[in-house]
C-alpha positions, -999 to 999 in steps of 0.1 A, spaced: -164 -279 -424 -151 -315 -423 -162 -336 -393 -133 -339 -369 -119 -373 -358 -93 -377 -330 -73 -409 -334 -56 -419 -302 -26 -441 -311 -24 -428 -347 12 -438 -352 7 -475 -344 1 -503 -369 -37 -498 -371 -34 -460 -369 -9 -459 -398 -35 -476 -420 -65 -459 -406 -54 -422 -409 -52 -422 -448 -86 -440 -450 -102 -413 -428 -86 -385 -448 -98 -400 -481 -133 -403 -466 -133 -365 -460 -127 -363 -422 -104 -338 -406 -80 -361 -388 -61 -353 -356 -37 -381 -347 -21 -385 -313 13 -399 -303 33 -396 -272 65 -394 -292 75 -361 -308 96 -379 -334 65 -395 -349 47 -363 -355 62 -358 -390 51 -392 -402 15 -384 -390 16 -351 -409 27 -369 -440 -3 -392 -438 -26 -362 -437 -33 -359 -399 -27 -330 -376 -2 -344 -351 -11 -341 -314 17 -350 -290 1 -361 -258 3 -390 -233 -31 -407 -225 -19 -410 -188 -16 -372 -186 -53 -366 -180 -52 -328 -178 -31 -325 -210 -54 -350 -228 -85 -331 -217 -70 -298 -228 -61 -312 -263 -96 -326 -269 -113 -295 -256 -93 -275 -281 -100 -298 -310 -136 -306 -301 -138 -338 -322 -172 -353 -331 -155 -387 -331 -127 -403 -311 -111 -436 -322 -91 -455 -295 -63 -475 -311 -38 -473 -282 -17 -503 -271 17 -507 -254 34 -538 -269 71 -547 -274 86 -547 -309 78 -579 -328 58 -591 -298 90 -603 -281 78 -634 -260 103 -625 -233 86 -591 -228 50 -600 -233 42 -608 -196 53 -573 -186 35 -559 -217 2 -575 -205 3 -553 -174 12 -521 -194 -15 -529 -219 -40 -534 -191 -32 -500 -178 -38 -484 -212 -71 -502 -213 -82 -492 -178 -67 -459 -168 -59 -447 -204 -94 -455 -216 -110 -439 -186 -90 -407 -193 -98 -407 -230 -136 -413 -224 -137 -385 -198 -119 -361 -221 -141 -370 -251 -173 -364 -231 -159 -330 -218 -152 -320 -254 -187 -328 -266 -177 -359 -286 -207 -379 -298 -191 -412 -308 -162 -434 -297 -148 -465 -314 -123 -486 -295 -99 -515 -302 -105 -546 -282 -95 -583 -288 -113 -614 -299 -95 -642 -282 -105 -637 -246 -139 -654 -246 -147 -678 -218 -145 -715 -228 -177 -726 -245 -193 -735 -278 -175 -720 -309 -174 -700 -330 -179 -673 -304 -203 -645 -310 -203 -611 -294 -229 -620 -268 -207 -647 -254 -191 -639 -220 -154 -629 -216 -131 -653 -196 -134 -633 -164 -123 -663 -144 -89 -665 -161 -58 -663 -141 -22 -651 -147 -13 -631 -177 -46 -640 -194 -65 -628 -164 -46 -595 -165 -55 -591 -202 -92 -600 -197 -95 -575 -168 -81 -547 -190 -104 -555 -219 -134 -558 -196 -126 -523 -182 -122 -508 -216 -155 -522 -229 -174 -510 -198 -160 -475 -202 -167 -473 -239 -202 -489 -239 -215 -476 -206 -209 -438 -208 -242 -418 -210 -243 -395 -240 -216 -414 -260 -223 -439 -287 -197 -465 -281 -184 -492 -305 -160 -519 -295 -141 -538 -323 -128 -571 -310 -99 -577 -334 -82 -609 -341 -44 -613 -343 -30 -587 -366 -7 -594 -396 6 -573 -424 25 -540 -427 37 -526 -394 29 -557 -374 51 -585 -362 44 -609 -391 36 -607 -428 15 -639 -427 -16 -648 -408 -10 -661 -372 -31 -672 -343 -65 -687 -341 -84 -657 -355 -61 -636 -377 -70 -604 -394 -50 -582 -418 -42 -549 -403 -56 -530 -432 -90 -548 -430 -89 -541 -393 -85 -504 -401 -114 -505 -425 -136 -519 -397 -131 -486 -377 -141 -465 -407 -172 -486 -414 -181 -484 -377 -184 -446 -380 -212 -450 -406 -232 -474 -384 -261 -456 -367 -257 -476 -335 -228 -487 -314 -221 -522 -300 -195 -550 -301 -182 -565 -333 -158 -594 -338 -133 -585 -366 -114 -615 -379 -110 -637 -409 -132 -668 -411 -121 -693 -385 -135 -719 -361 -130 -698 -330 -149 -665 -335 -177 -654 -359 -175 -620 -377 -209 -625 -393 -223 -595 -373 -197 -572 -387 -203 -584 -422 -240 -580 -419 -243 -547 -400 -211 -529 -410 -206 -542 -445 -171 -553 -434 -150 -578 -453 -117 -595 -443 -105 -589 -479 -105 -551 -476 -71 -534 -482 -59 -498 -485 -57 -500 -523 -95 -502 -523 -100 -471 -503 -111 -447 -530 -139 -470 -543 -152 -479 -508 -149 -444 -494 -171 -430 -521 
């Protein structure tokens, strides 16, 4: 039987690229969405759709207990279309709730279902001021205030839940700013950009890594170093979906 993978947030930008990569790699993929109308698109990509809200802890637990996935991949976010600047301040609070309460529910459900490994999406531009390029051992900007402080708090809570749960091998992927299909821009943006398809590949490669940990996932830039991901995961910022057959094999 194929190893089961549950992708939380499978209908998002990363999830849409990730699901076909996992299917090609031989996994049995279950993809979650909270919107019924997205189930058909998930099925078309090769996933078994699971309509569930991460904030409904009993329903989420029941779904994972039924599926019993060996692996859970957390790609949940709550962001406005095209990252509308007028809505981003409110989105920071919603996203922080996904990363705190949502992650807590997902981790608890995964443990109850006997999941062995969890890979989660984090972000790479919340390091505390200091020497650059930042590496994974550098501290997060926990003293930040305002909207940035809300985001840092959510990220810190997510990473504690994923990395600190006994019996679960946790991996945190600190992604740069996404660009490409399904995102808000076709061209690189921000201080540490990463193509959405290369970001999806990082999650697949993380499943093959014997140990968990934290990895920066971004194109070469002065702000953050992704050397660890290149060295330990075999990741490259040039990876795209068209390469999936060759790399998956």
